[in-house]
mmCIF file of the protein (N, C-alpha, C, O) and its ligand, coordinates in Angstrom:
data_MODEL
# 
_entry.id   MODEL 
# 
loop_
_entity.id 
_entity.type 
_entity.pdbx_number_of_molecules 
1 polymer     1 
2 non-polymer 1 
# 
_entity_poly.entity_id                      1 
_entity_poly.type                           'polypeptide(L)' 
_entity_poly.nstd_linkage                   no 
_entity_poly.nstd_monomer                   no 
_entity_poly.pdbx_seq_one_letter_code       MGSNSRKIILVCEICLNRNYTLTKSTLTQKERLEVKKFCSTCNQHTLHKETR 
_entity_poly.pdbx_seq_one_letter_code_can   MGSNSRKIILVCEICLNRNYTLTKSTLTQKERLEVKKFCSTCNQHTLHKETR 
_entity_poly.pdbx_strand_id                 A 
# 
loop_
_entity_poly_seq.entity_id 
_entity_poly_seq.num 
_entity_poly_seq.mon_id 
_entity_poly_seq.hetero 
1 1  MET n 
1 2  GLY n 
1 3  SER n 
1 4  ASN n 
1 5  SER n 
1 6  ARG n 
1 7  LYS n 
1 8  ILE n 
1 9  ILE n 
1 10 LEU n 
1 11 VAL n 
1 12 CYS n 
1 13 GLU n 
1 14 ILE n 
1 15 CYS n 
1 16 LEU n 
1 17 ASN n 
1 18 ARG n 
1 19 ASN n 
1 20 TYR n 
1 21 THR n 
1 22 LEU n 
1 23 THR n 
1 24 LYS n 
1 25 SER n 
1 26 THR n 
1 27 LEU n 
1 28 THR n 
1 29 GLN n 
1 30 LYS n 
1 31 GLU n 
1 32 ARG n 
1 33 LEU n 
1 34 GLU n 
1 35 VAL n 
1 36 LYS n 
1 37 LYS n 
1 38 PHE n 
1 39 CYS n 
1 40 SER n 
1 41 THR n 
1 42 CYS n 
1 43 ASN n 
1 44 GLN n 
1 45 HIS n 
1 46 THR n 
1 47 LEU n 
1 48 HIS n 
1 49 LYS n 
1 50 GLU n 
1 51 THR n 
1 52 ARG n 
# 
loop_
_struct_asym.id 
_struct_asym.entity_id 
A 1 
B 2 
# 
loop_
_chem_comp.id 
_chem_comp.type 
_chem_comp.mon_nstd_flag 
ARG 'L-peptide linking' y 
ASN 'L-peptide linking' y 
CYS 'L-peptide linking' y 
GLN 'L-peptide linking' y 
GLU 'L-peptide linking' y 
GLY 'peptide linking'   y 
HIS 'L-peptide linking' y 
ILE 'L-peptide linking' y 
LEU 'L-peptide linking' y 
LYS 'L-peptide linking' y 
MET 'L-peptide linking' y 
PHE 'L-peptide linking' y 
SER 'L-peptide linking' y 
THR 'L-peptide linking' y 
TYR 'L-peptide linking' y 
VAL 'L-peptide linking' y 
ZN  non-polymer         . 
# 
_pdbx_entity_nonpoly.entity_id   2 
_pdbx_entity_nonpoly.name        ? 
_pdbx_entity_nonpoly.comp_id     ZN 
# 
_pdbx_nonpoly_scheme.asym_id         B 
_pdbx_nonpoly_scheme.entity_id       2 
_pdbx_nonpoly_scheme.mon_id          ZN 
_pdbx_nonpoly_scheme.ndb_seq_num     1 
_pdbx_nonpoly_scheme.pdb_seq_num     101 
_pdbx_nonpoly_scheme.auth_seq_num    101 
_pdbx_nonpoly_scheme.pdb_mon_id      ZN 
_pdbx_nonpoly_scheme.auth_mon_id     ZN 
_pdbx_nonpoly_scheme.pdb_strand_id   A 
_pdbx_nonpoly_scheme.pdb_ins_code    . 
# 
loop_
_atom_site.group_PDB 
_atom_site.id 
_atom_site.type_symbol 
_atom_site.label_atom_id 
_atom_site.label_alt_id 
_atom_site.label_comp_id 
_atom_site.label_asym_id 
_atom_site.label_entity_id 
_atom_site.label_seq_id 
_atom_site.pdbx_PDB_ins_code 
_atom_site.Cartn_x 
_atom_site.Cartn_y 
_atom_site.Cartn_z 
_atom_site.occupancy 
_atom_site.B_iso_or_equiv 
_atom_site.pdbx_formal_charge 
_atom_site.auth_seq_id 
_atom_site.auth_comp_id 
_atom_site.auth_asym_id 
_atom_site.auth_atom_id 
_atom_site.pdbx_PDB_model_num 
ATOM   1   N  N  . MET A 1 1  ? 3.388   -18.766 4.260   1.00 0.00 ? 1   MET A N  1 
ATOM   2   C  CA . MET A 1 1  ? 2.243   -17.692 4.179   1.00 0.00 ? 1   MET A CA 1 
ATOM   3   C  C  . MET A 1 1  ? 0.889   -18.249 4.473   1.00 0.00 ? 1   MET A C  1 
ATOM   4   O  O  . MET A 1 1  ? 0.495   -19.074 3.649   1.00 0.00 ? 1   MET A O  1 
ATOM   5   N  N  . GLY A 1 2  ? 0.231   -18.024 5.296   1.00 0.00 ? 2   GLY A N  1 
ATOM   6   C  CA . GLY A 1 2  ? -1.047  -18.711 5.747   1.00 0.00 ? 2   GLY A CA 1 
ATOM   7   C  C  . GLY A 1 2  ? -2.106  -18.135 4.658   1.00 0.00 ? 2   GLY A C  1 
ATOM   8   O  O  . GLY A 1 2  ? -1.808  -17.368 3.742   1.00 0.00 ? 2   GLY A O  1 
ATOM   9   N  N  . SER A 1 3  ? -3.390  -18.647 4.932   1.00 0.00 ? 3   SER A N  1 
ATOM   10  C  CA . SER A 1 3  ? -4.366  -18.039 4.109   1.00 0.00 ? 3   SER A CA 1 
ATOM   11  C  C  . SER A 1 3  ? -5.168  -16.831 4.548   1.00 0.00 ? 3   SER A C  1 
ATOM   12  O  O  . SER A 1 3  ? -6.118  -16.353 3.927   1.00 0.00 ? 3   SER A O  1 
ATOM   13  N  N  . ASN A 1 4  ? -4.664  -16.394 5.707   1.00 0.00 ? 4   ASN A N  1 
ATOM   14  C  CA . ASN A 1 4  ? -5.356  -15.260 6.349   1.00 0.00 ? 4   ASN A CA 1 
ATOM   15  C  C  . ASN A 1 4  ? -4.577  -14.207 6.103   1.00 0.00 ? 4   ASN A C  1 
ATOM   16  O  O  . ASN A 1 4  ? -4.856  -13.228 6.795   1.00 0.00 ? 4   ASN A O  1 
ATOM   17  N  N  . SER A 1 5  ? -3.517  -14.046 5.199   1.00 0.00 ? 5   SER A N  1 
ATOM   18  C  CA . SER A 1 5  ? -2.802  -12.849 4.741   1.00 0.00 ? 5   SER A CA 1 
ATOM   19  C  C  . SER A 1 5  ? -2.799  -12.859 3.104   1.00 0.00 ? 5   SER A C  1 
ATOM   20  O  O  . SER A 1 5  ? -3.015  -13.886 2.461   1.00 0.00 ? 5   SER A O  1 
ATOM   21  N  N  . ARG A 1 6  ? -2.581  -11.837 2.628   1.00 0.00 ? 6   ARG A N  1 
ATOM   22  C  CA . ARG A 1 6  ? -2.817  -11.514 1.105   1.00 0.00 ? 6   ARG A CA 1 
ATOM   23  C  C  . ARG A 1 6  ? -1.721  -10.339 0.770   1.00 0.00 ? 6   ARG A C  1 
ATOM   24  O  O  . ARG A 1 6  ? -1.281  -9.524  1.582   1.00 0.00 ? 6   ARG A O  1 
ATOM   25  N  N  . LYS A 1 7  ? -1.425  -10.436 -0.462  1.00 0.00 ? 7   LYS A N  1 
ATOM   26  C  CA . LYS A 1 7  ? -0.407  -9.351  -0.922  1.00 0.00 ? 7   LYS A CA 1 
ATOM   27  C  C  . LYS A 1 7  ? -1.141  -8.194  -1.392  1.00 0.00 ? 7   LYS A C  1 
ATOM   28  O  O  . LYS A 1 7  ? -2.137  -8.345  -2.099  1.00 0.00 ? 7   LYS A O  1 
ATOM   29  N  N  . ILE A 1 8  ? -0.719  -7.043  -1.050  1.00 0.00 ? 8   ILE A N  1 
ATOM   30  C  CA . ILE A 1 8  ? -1.208  -5.806  -1.448  1.00 0.00 ? 8   ILE A CA 1 
ATOM   31  C  C  . ILE A 1 8  ? -0.209  -5.093  -2.186  1.00 0.00 ? 8   ILE A C  1 
ATOM   32  O  O  . ILE A 1 8  ? 0.974   -5.402  -2.331  1.00 0.00 ? 8   ILE A O  1 
ATOM   33  N  N  . ILE A 1 9  ? -0.871  -4.027  -2.669  1.00 0.00 ? 9   ILE A N  1 
ATOM   34  C  CA . ILE A 1 9  ? -0.060  -2.996  -3.564  1.00 0.00 ? 9   ILE A CA 1 
ATOM   35  C  C  . ILE A 1 9  ? -0.270  -1.607  -2.972  1.00 0.00 ? 9   ILE A C  1 
ATOM   36  O  O  . ILE A 1 9  ? -1.447  -1.287  -2.804  1.00 0.00 ? 9   ILE A O  1 
ATOM   37  N  N  . LEU A 1 10 ? 0.692   -0.703  -2.620  1.00 0.00 ? 10  LEU A N  1 
ATOM   38  C  CA . LEU A 1 10 ? 0.364   0.603   -2.313  1.00 0.00 ? 10  LEU A CA 1 
ATOM   39  C  C  . LEU A 1 10 ? 0.687   1.464   -3.479  1.00 0.00 ? 10  LEU A C  1 
ATOM   40  O  O  . LEU A 1 10 ? 1.775   1.356   -4.045  1.00 0.00 ? 10  LEU A O  1 
ATOM   41  N  N  . VAL A 1 11 ? -0.195  2.294   -3.852  1.00 0.00 ? 11  VAL A N  1 
ATOM   42  C  CA . VAL A 1 11 ? -0.187  3.180   -4.934  1.00 0.00 ? 11  VAL A CA 1 
ATOM   43  C  C  . VAL A 1 11 ? -0.279  4.645   -4.492  1.00 0.00 ? 11  VAL A C  1 
ATOM   44  O  O  . VAL A 1 11 ? -1.127  5.084   -3.714  1.00 0.00 ? 11  VAL A O  1 
ATOM   45  N  N  . CYS A 1 12 ? 0.800   5.424   -5.146  1.00 0.00 ? 12  CYS A N  1 
ATOM   46  C  CA . CYS A 1 12 ? 0.922   6.747   -4.842  1.00 0.00 ? 12  CYS A CA 1 
ATOM   47  C  C  . CYS A 1 12 ? -0.500  7.519   -5.318  1.00 0.00 ? 12  CYS A C  1 
ATOM   48  O  O  . CYS A 1 12 ? -0.993  7.388   -6.438  1.00 0.00 ? 12  CYS A O  1 
ATOM   49  N  N  . GLU A 1 13 ? -1.038  8.325   -4.267  1.00 0.00 ? 13  GLU A N  1 
ATOM   50  C  CA . GLU A 1 13 ? -2.395  8.881   -4.547  1.00 0.00 ? 13  GLU A CA 1 
ATOM   51  C  C  . GLU A 1 13 ? -2.088  9.974   -5.611  1.00 0.00 ? 13  GLU A C  1 
ATOM   52  O  O  . GLU A 1 13 ? -3.063  10.186  -6.332  1.00 0.00 ? 13  GLU A O  1 
ATOM   53  N  N  . ILE A 1 14 ? -1.129  10.628  -5.864  1.00 0.00 ? 14  ILE A N  1 
ATOM   54  C  CA . ILE A 1 14 ? -0.756  11.513  -6.715  1.00 0.00 ? 14  ILE A CA 1 
ATOM   55  C  C  . ILE A 1 14 ? -0.416  11.164  -8.169  1.00 0.00 ? 14  ILE A C  1 
ATOM   56  O  O  . ILE A 1 14 ? -1.052  11.651  -9.104  1.00 0.00 ? 14  ILE A O  1 
ATOM   57  N  N  . CYS A 1 15 ? 0.647   10.269  -8.345  1.00 0.00 ? 15  CYS A N  1 
ATOM   58  C  CA . CYS A 1 15 ? 1.203   9.926   -9.558  1.00 0.00 ? 15  CYS A CA 1 
ATOM   59  C  C  . CYS A 1 15 ? 0.860   8.525   -10.088 1.00 0.00 ? 15  CYS A C  1 
ATOM   60  O  O  . CYS A 1 15 ? 1.223   8.027   -11.153 1.00 0.00 ? 15  CYS A O  1 
ATOM   61  N  N  . LEU A 1 16 ? -0.058  7.889   -8.952  1.00 0.00 ? 16  LEU A N  1 
ATOM   62  C  CA . LEU A 1 16 ? -0.556  6.276   -9.377  1.00 0.00 ? 16  LEU A CA 1 
ATOM   63  C  C  . LEU A 1 16 ? 0.508   5.388   -9.450  1.00 0.00 ? 16  LEU A C  1 
ATOM   64  O  O  . LEU A 1 16 ? 0.246   4.214   -9.714  1.00 0.00 ? 16  LEU A O  1 
ATOM   65  N  N  . ASN A 1 17 ? 1.646   5.720   -9.269  1.00 0.00 ? 17  ASN A N  1 
ATOM   66  C  CA . ASN A 1 17 ? 2.835   4.675   -9.180  1.00 0.00 ? 17  ASN A CA 1 
ATOM   67  C  C  . ASN A 1 17 ? 2.606   3.522   -8.189  1.00 0.00 ? 17  ASN A C  1 
ATOM   68  O  O  . ASN A 1 17 ? 2.060   3.765   -7.112  1.00 0.00 ? 17  ASN A O  1 
ATOM   69  N  N  . ARG A 1 18 ? 2.975   2.357   -8.487  1.00 0.00 ? 18  ARG A N  1 
ATOM   70  C  CA . ARG A 1 18 ? 2.884   1.484   -7.674  1.00 0.00 ? 18  ARG A CA 1 
ATOM   71  C  C  . ARG A 1 18 ? 4.240   1.251   -6.897  1.00 0.00 ? 18  ARG A C  1 
ATOM   72  O  O  . ARG A 1 18 ? 5.163   0.692   -7.490  1.00 0.00 ? 18  ARG A O  1 
ATOM   73  N  N  . ASN A 1 19 ? 4.366   1.602   -5.783  1.00 0.00 ? 19  ASN A N  1 
ATOM   74  C  CA . ASN A 1 19 ? 5.670   1.954   -5.334  1.00 0.00 ? 19  ASN A CA 1 
ATOM   75  C  C  . ASN A 1 19 ? 5.957   0.905   -4.191  1.00 0.00 ? 19  ASN A C  1 
ATOM   76  O  O  . ASN A 1 19 ? 7.135   0.770   -3.861  1.00 0.00 ? 19  ASN A O  1 
ATOM   77  N  N  . TYR A 1 20 ? 5.072   0.209   -3.605  1.00 0.00 ? 20  TYR A N  1 
ATOM   78  C  CA . TYR A 1 20 ? 5.438   -0.617  -2.534  1.00 0.00 ? 20  TYR A CA 1 
ATOM   79  C  C  . TYR A 1 20 ? 4.422   -1.893  -2.473  1.00 0.00 ? 20  TYR A C  1 
ATOM   80  O  O  . TYR A 1 20 ? 3.211   -1.784  -2.666  1.00 0.00 ? 20  TYR A O  1 
ATOM   81  N  N  . THR A 1 21 ? 4.927   -2.820  -2.249  1.00 0.00 ? 21  THR A N  1 
ATOM   82  C  CA . THR A 1 21 ? 4.218   -4.247  -1.976  1.00 0.00 ? 21  THR A CA 1 
ATOM   83  C  C  . THR A 1 21 ? 4.194   -4.589  -0.602  1.00 0.00 ? 21  THR A C  1 
ATOM   84  O  O  . THR A 1 21 ? 5.147   -4.322  0.130   1.00 0.00 ? 21  THR A O  1 
ATOM   85  N  N  . LEU A 1 22 ? 3.195   -5.149  -0.208  1.00 0.00 ? 22  LEU A N  1 
ATOM   86  C  CA . LEU A 1 22 ? 3.422   -5.797  1.232   1.00 0.00 ? 22  LEU A CA 1 
ATOM   87  C  C  . LEU A 1 22 ? 2.382   -6.895  1.617   1.00 0.00 ? 22  LEU A C  1 
ATOM   88  O  O  . LEU A 1 22 ? 1.438   -7.056  0.844   1.00 0.00 ? 22  LEU A O  1 
ATOM   89  N  N  . THR A 1 23 ? 2.458   -7.589  2.628   1.00 0.00 ? 23  THR A N  1 
ATOM   90  C  CA . THR A 1 23 ? 1.561   -8.598  2.950   1.00 0.00 ? 23  THR A CA 1 
ATOM   91  C  C  . THR A 1 23 ? 0.914   -8.153  4.201   1.00 0.00 ? 23  THR A C  1 
ATOM   92  O  O  . THR A 1 23 ? 1.484   -7.664  5.177   1.00 0.00 ? 23  THR A O  1 
ATOM   93  N  N  . LYS A 1 24 ? -0.335  -8.381  4.053   1.00 0.00 ? 24  LYS A N  1 
ATOM   94  C  CA . LYS A 1 24 ? -1.261  -7.929  5.282   1.00 0.00 ? 24  LYS A CA 1 
ATOM   95  C  C  . LYS A 1 24 ? -2.127  -8.907  5.721   1.00 0.00 ? 24  LYS A C  1 
ATOM   96  O  O  . LYS A 1 24 ? -2.641  -9.674  4.906   1.00 0.00 ? 24  LYS A O  1 
ATOM   97  N  N  . SER A 1 25 ? -2.383  -8.990  7.035   1.00 0.00 ? 25  SER A N  1 
ATOM   98  C  CA . SER A 1 25 ? -3.290  -10.061 7.592   1.00 0.00 ? 25  SER A CA 1 
ATOM   99  C  C  . SER A 1 25 ? -4.712  -9.530  7.433   1.00 0.00 ? 25  SER A C  1 
ATOM   100 O  O  . SER A 1 25 ? -5.038  -8.413  7.834   1.00 0.00 ? 25  SER A O  1 
ATOM   101 N  N  . THR A 1 26 ? -5.584  -10.420 6.801   1.00 0.00 ? 26  THR A N  1 
ATOM   102 C  CA . THR A 1 26 ? -6.854  -10.024 6.613   1.00 0.00 ? 26  THR A CA 1 
ATOM   103 C  C  . THR A 1 26 ? -7.680  -10.275 8.069   1.00 0.00 ? 26  THR A C  1 
ATOM   104 O  O  . THR A 1 26 ? -8.810  -9.805  8.200   1.00 0.00 ? 26  THR A O  1 
ATOM   105 N  N  . LEU A 1 27 ? -7.143  -10.919 8.973   1.00 0.00 ? 27  LEU A N  1 
ATOM   106 C  CA . LEU A 1 27 ? -7.666  -11.137 10.345  1.00 0.00 ? 27  LEU A CA 1 
ATOM   107 C  C  . LEU A 1 27 ? -7.603  -9.854  11.106  1.00 0.00 ? 27  LEU A C  1 
ATOM   108 O  O  . LEU A 1 27 ? -8.628  -9.428  11.637  1.00 0.00 ? 27  LEU A O  1 
ATOM   109 N  N  . THR A 1 28 ? -6.461  -9.200  11.199  1.00 0.00 ? 28  THR A N  1 
ATOM   110 C  CA . THR A 1 28 ? -6.223  -7.969  12.088  1.00 0.00 ? 28  THR A CA 1 
ATOM   111 C  C  . THR A 1 28 ? -6.605  -6.729  11.251  1.00 0.00 ? 28  THR A C  1 
ATOM   112 O  O  . THR A 1 28 ? -7.180  -5.819  11.848  1.00 0.00 ? 28  THR A O  1 
ATOM   113 N  N  . GLN A 1 29 ? -6.339  -6.591  9.880   1.00 0.00 ? 29  GLN A N  1 
ATOM   114 C  CA . GLN A 1 29 ? -6.604  -5.248  9.028   1.00 0.00 ? 29  GLN A CA 1 
ATOM   115 C  C  . GLN A 1 29 ? -7.653  -5.507  8.055   1.00 0.00 ? 29  GLN A C  1 
ATOM   116 O  O  . GLN A 1 29 ? -7.443  -6.105  6.999   1.00 0.00 ? 29  GLN A O  1 
ATOM   117 N  N  . LYS A 1 30 ? -8.795  -5.048  8.422   1.00 0.00 ? 30  LYS A N  1 
ATOM   118 C  CA . LYS A 1 30 ? -10.012 -5.348  7.443   1.00 0.00 ? 30  LYS A CA 1 
ATOM   119 C  C  . LYS A 1 30 ? -10.199 -3.891  6.637   1.00 0.00 ? 30  LYS A C  1 
ATOM   120 O  O  . LYS A 1 30 ? -10.707 -3.800  5.519   1.00 0.00 ? 30  LYS A O  1 
ATOM   121 N  N  . GLU A 1 31 ? -9.697  -2.795  7.411   1.00 0.00 ? 31  GLU A N  1 
ATOM   122 C  CA . GLU A 1 31 ? -9.731  -1.483  6.570   1.00 0.00 ? 31  GLU A CA 1 
ATOM   123 C  C  . GLU A 1 31 ? -8.778  -1.384  5.516   1.00 0.00 ? 31  GLU A C  1 
ATOM   124 O  O  . GLU A 1 31 ? -7.789  -2.118  5.543   1.00 0.00 ? 31  GLU A O  1 
ATOM   125 N  N  . ARG A 1 32 ? -8.958  -0.536  4.552   1.00 0.00 ? 32  ARG A N  1 
ATOM   126 C  CA . ARG A 1 32 ? -8.049  -0.291  3.520   1.00 0.00 ? 32  ARG A CA 1 
ATOM   127 C  C  . ARG A 1 32 ? -7.027  0.467   4.173   1.00 0.00 ? 32  ARG A C  1 
ATOM   128 O  O  . ARG A 1 32 ? -7.269  1.334   5.012   1.00 0.00 ? 32  ARG A O  1 
ATOM   129 N  N  . LEU A 1 33 ? -5.701  0.085   3.726   1.00 0.00 ? 33  LEU A N  1 
ATOM   130 C  CA . LEU A 1 33 ? -4.477  0.863   4.238   1.00 0.00 ? 33  LEU A CA 1 
ATOM   131 C  C  . LEU A 1 33 ? -4.229  1.998   3.487   1.00 0.00 ? 33  LEU A C  1 
ATOM   132 O  O  . LEU A 1 33 ? -4.192  2.013   2.257   1.00 0.00 ? 33  LEU A O  1 
ATOM   133 N  N  . GLU A 1 34 ? -4.024  3.133   4.357   1.00 0.00 ? 34  GLU A N  1 
ATOM   134 C  CA . GLU A 1 34 ? -3.451  4.608   3.775   1.00 0.00 ? 34  GLU A CA 1 
ATOM   135 C  C  . GLU A 1 34 ? -2.291  4.947   4.648   1.00 0.00 ? 34  GLU A C  1 
ATOM   136 O  O  . GLU A 1 34 ? -2.365  5.223   5.845   1.00 0.00 ? 34  GLU A O  1 
ATOM   137 N  N  . VAL A 1 35 ? -1.056  4.889   3.814   1.00 0.00 ? 35  VAL A N  1 
ATOM   138 C  CA . VAL A 1 35 ? 0.144   5.212   4.555   1.00 0.00 ? 35  VAL A CA 1 
ATOM   139 C  C  . VAL A 1 35 ? 0.938   6.167   3.909   1.00 0.00 ? 35  VAL A C  1 
ATOM   140 O  O  . VAL A 1 35 ? 1.009   6.195   2.680   1.00 0.00 ? 35  VAL A O  1 
ATOM   141 N  N  . LYS A 1 36 ? 1.595   7.022   4.692   1.00 0.00 ? 36  LYS A N  1 
ATOM   142 C  CA . LYS A 1 36 ? 2.481   8.168   3.985   1.00 0.00 ? 36  LYS A CA 1 
ATOM   143 C  C  . LYS A 1 36 ? 3.743   7.606   3.759   1.00 0.00 ? 36  LYS A C  1 
ATOM   144 O  O  . LYS A 1 36 ? 4.470   7.294   4.702   1.00 0.00 ? 36  LYS A O  1 
ATOM   145 N  N  . LYS A 1 37 ? 4.079   7.444   2.538   1.00 0.00 ? 37  LYS A N  1 
ATOM   146 C  CA . LYS A 1 37 ? 5.424   7.027   2.155   1.00 0.00 ? 37  LYS A CA 1 
ATOM   147 C  C  . LYS A 1 37 ? 6.081   7.770   0.964   1.00 0.00 ? 37  LYS A C  1 
ATOM   148 O  O  . LYS A 1 37 ? 5.431   8.370   0.108   1.00 0.00 ? 37  LYS A O  1 
ATOM   149 N  N  . PHE A 1 38 ? 7.508   7.667   0.992   1.00 0.00 ? 38  PHE A N  1 
ATOM   150 C  CA . PHE A 1 38 ? 8.092   8.343   0.041   1.00 0.00 ? 38  PHE A CA 1 
ATOM   151 C  C  . PHE A 1 38 ? 7.961   7.773   -1.369  1.00 0.00 ? 38  PHE A C  1 
ATOM   152 O  O  . PHE A 1 38 ? 8.154   6.573   -1.561  1.00 0.00 ? 38  PHE A O  1 
ATOM   153 N  N  . CYS A 1 39 ? 7.646   8.589   -2.338  1.00 0.00 ? 39  CYS A N  1 
ATOM   154 C  CA . CYS A 1 39 ? 7.464   8.313   -3.677  1.00 0.00 ? 39  CYS A CA 1 
ATOM   155 C  C  . CYS A 1 39 ? 8.701   9.082   -4.392  1.00 0.00 ? 39  CYS A C  1 
ATOM   156 O  O  . CYS A 1 39 ? 9.071   10.242  -4.212  1.00 0.00 ? 39  CYS A O  1 
ATOM   157 N  N  . SER A 1 40 ? 9.217   8.110   -5.239  1.00 0.00 ? 40  SER A N  1 
ATOM   158 C  CA . SER A 1 40 ? 10.438  8.695   -6.018  1.00 0.00 ? 40  SER A CA 1 
ATOM   159 C  C  . SER A 1 40 ? 10.139  9.437   -7.134  1.00 0.00 ? 40  SER A C  1 
ATOM   160 O  O  . SER A 1 40 ? 10.968  10.243  -7.557  1.00 0.00 ? 40  SER A O  1 
ATOM   161 N  N  . THR A 1 41 ? 8.913   9.262   -7.758  1.00 0.00 ? 41  THR A N  1 
ATOM   162 C  CA . THR A 1 41 ? 8.487   10.178  -8.642  1.00 0.00 ? 41  THR A CA 1 
ATOM   163 C  C  . THR A 1 41 ? 8.015   11.564  -8.319  1.00 0.00 ? 41  THR A C  1 
ATOM   164 O  O  . THR A 1 41 ? 8.341   12.502  -9.046  1.00 0.00 ? 41  THR A O  1 
ATOM   165 N  N  . CYS A 1 42 ? 7.330   11.720  -7.358  1.00 0.00 ? 42  CYS A N  1 
ATOM   166 C  CA . CYS A 1 42 ? 6.941   12.905  -6.798  1.00 0.00 ? 42  CYS A CA 1 
ATOM   167 C  C  . CYS A 1 42 ? 7.900   13.554  -5.931  1.00 0.00 ? 42  CYS A C  1 
ATOM   168 O  O  . CYS A 1 42 ? 7.691   14.703  -5.540  1.00 0.00 ? 42  CYS A O  1 
ATOM   169 N  N  . ASN A 1 43 ? 9.117   12.796  -5.540  1.00 0.00 ? 43  ASN A N  1 
ATOM   170 C  CA . ASN A 1 43 ? 10.167  13.120  -4.820  1.00 0.00 ? 43  ASN A CA 1 
ATOM   171 C  C  . ASN A 1 43 ? 9.729   13.770  -3.490  1.00 0.00 ? 43  ASN A C  1 
ATOM   172 O  O  . ASN A 1 43 ? 10.245  14.797  -3.047  1.00 0.00 ? 43  ASN A O  1 
ATOM   173 N  N  . GLN A 1 44 ? 8.649   13.030  -2.840  1.00 0.00 ? 44  GLN A N  1 
ATOM   174 C  CA . GLN A 1 44 ? 8.168   13.713  -1.708  1.00 0.00 ? 44  GLN A CA 1 
ATOM   175 C  C  . GLN A 1 44 ? 7.313   12.487  -0.980  1.00 0.00 ? 44  GLN A C  1 
ATOM   176 O  O  . GLN A 1 44 ? 6.860   11.541  -1.625  1.00 0.00 ? 44  GLN A O  1 
ATOM   177 N  N  . HIS A 1 45 ? 7.178   12.622  0.283   1.00 0.00 ? 45  HIS A N  1 
ATOM   178 C  CA . HIS A 1 45 ? 6.199   11.707  0.827   1.00 0.00 ? 45  HIS A CA 1 
ATOM   179 C  C  . HIS A 1 45 ? 4.787   12.204  0.568   1.00 0.00 ? 45  HIS A C  1 
ATOM   180 O  O  . HIS A 1 45 ? 4.321   13.316  0.818   1.00 0.00 ? 45  HIS A O  1 
ATOM   181 N  N  . THR A 1 46 ? 4.190   11.121  0.000   1.00 0.00 ? 46  THR A N  1 
ATOM   182 C  CA . THR A 1 46 ? 2.818   11.169  -0.433  1.00 0.00 ? 46  THR A CA 1 
ATOM   183 C  C  . THR A 1 46 ? 2.018   10.081  0.334   1.00 0.00 ? 46  THR A C  1 
ATOM   184 O  O  . THR A 1 46 ? 2.540   9.186   0.998   1.00 0.00 ? 46  THR A O  1 
ATOM   185 N  N  . LEU A 1 47 ? 0.621   10.279  0.151   1.00 0.00 ? 47  LEU A N  1 
ATOM   186 C  CA . LEU A 1 47 ? -0.198  9.087   0.568   1.00 0.00 ? 47  LEU A CA 1 
ATOM   187 C  C  . LEU A 1 47 ? -0.249  8.029   -0.235  1.00 0.00 ? 47  LEU A C  1 
ATOM   188 O  O  . LEU A 1 47 ? -0.447  8.241   -1.432  1.00 0.00 ? 47  LEU A O  1 
ATOM   189 N  N  . HIS A 1 48 ? -0.110  6.885   0.163   1.00 0.00 ? 48  HIS A N  1 
ATOM   190 C  CA . HIS A 1 48 ? -0.183  5.582   -0.705  1.00 0.00 ? 48  HIS A CA 1 
ATOM   191 C  C  . HIS A 1 48 ? -1.461  4.872   -0.158  1.00 0.00 ? 48  HIS A C  1 
ATOM   192 O  O  . HIS A 1 48 ? -1.678  4.807   1.052   1.00 0.00 ? 48  HIS A O  1 
ATOM   193 N  N  . LYS A 1 49 ? -2.174  4.421   -0.957  1.00 0.00 ? 49  LYS A N  1 
ATOM   194 C  CA . LYS A 1 49 ? -3.365  3.739   -0.795  1.00 0.00 ? 49  LYS A CA 1 
ATOM   195 C  C  . LYS A 1 49 ? -3.324  2.362   -1.334  1.00 0.00 ? 49  LYS A C  1 
ATOM   196 O  O  . LYS A 1 49 ? -2.664  2.115   -2.343  1.00 0.00 ? 49  LYS A O  1 
ATOM   197 N  N  . GLU A 1 50 ? -4.012  1.437   -0.695  1.00 0.00 ? 50  GLU A N  1 
ATOM   198 C  CA . GLU A 1 50 ? -4.009  -0.060  -0.777  1.00 0.00 ? 50  GLU A CA 1 
ATOM   199 C  C  . GLU A 1 50 ? -4.872  -0.190  -2.311  1.00 0.00 ? 50  GLU A C  1 
ATOM   200 O  O  . GLU A 1 50 ? -5.871  0.470   -2.595  1.00 0.00 ? 50  GLU A O  1 
ATOM   201 N  N  . THR A 1 51 ? -4.253  -1.141  -3.133  1.00 0.00 ? 51  THR A N  1 
ATOM   202 C  CA . THR A 1 51 ? -4.980  -1.611  -4.245  1.00 0.00 ? 51  THR A CA 1 
ATOM   203 C  C  . THR A 1 51 ? -4.771  -3.098  -4.376  1.00 0.00 ? 51  THR A C  1 
ATOM   204 O  O  . THR A 1 51 ? -3.990  -3.706  -3.644  1.00 0.00 ? 51  THR A O  1 
ATOM   205 N  N  . ARG A 1 52 ? -5.536  -3.712  -5.389  1.00 0.00 ? 52  ARG A N  1 
ATOM   206 C  CA . ARG A 1 52 ? -5.278  -5.028  -5.503  1.00 0.00 ? 52  ARG A CA 1 
ATOM   207 C  C  . ARG A 1 52 ? -4.739  -5.420  -6.838  1.00 0.00 ? 52  ARG A C  1 
ATOM   208 O  O  . ARG A 1 52 ? -4.461  -6.596  -7.071  1.00 0.00 ? 52  ARG A O  1 
HETATM 209 ZN ZN . ZN  B 2 .  ? 3.968   9.775   -6.509  1.00 0.00 2 101 ZN  A ZN 1 
# 
């Protein structure tokens, strides 16, 4: 892993569960990530937002 990528956590917008972790490149993605992903707590697809 180079210095241009970092680990981020995706948090469900509704229940605030930390459901996903991923690595993103700080070179290509400067914006905050917002992804629709399945949340097992909400039992539906919800918006997940990047957190640190
Ligand atoms: Zn949720």
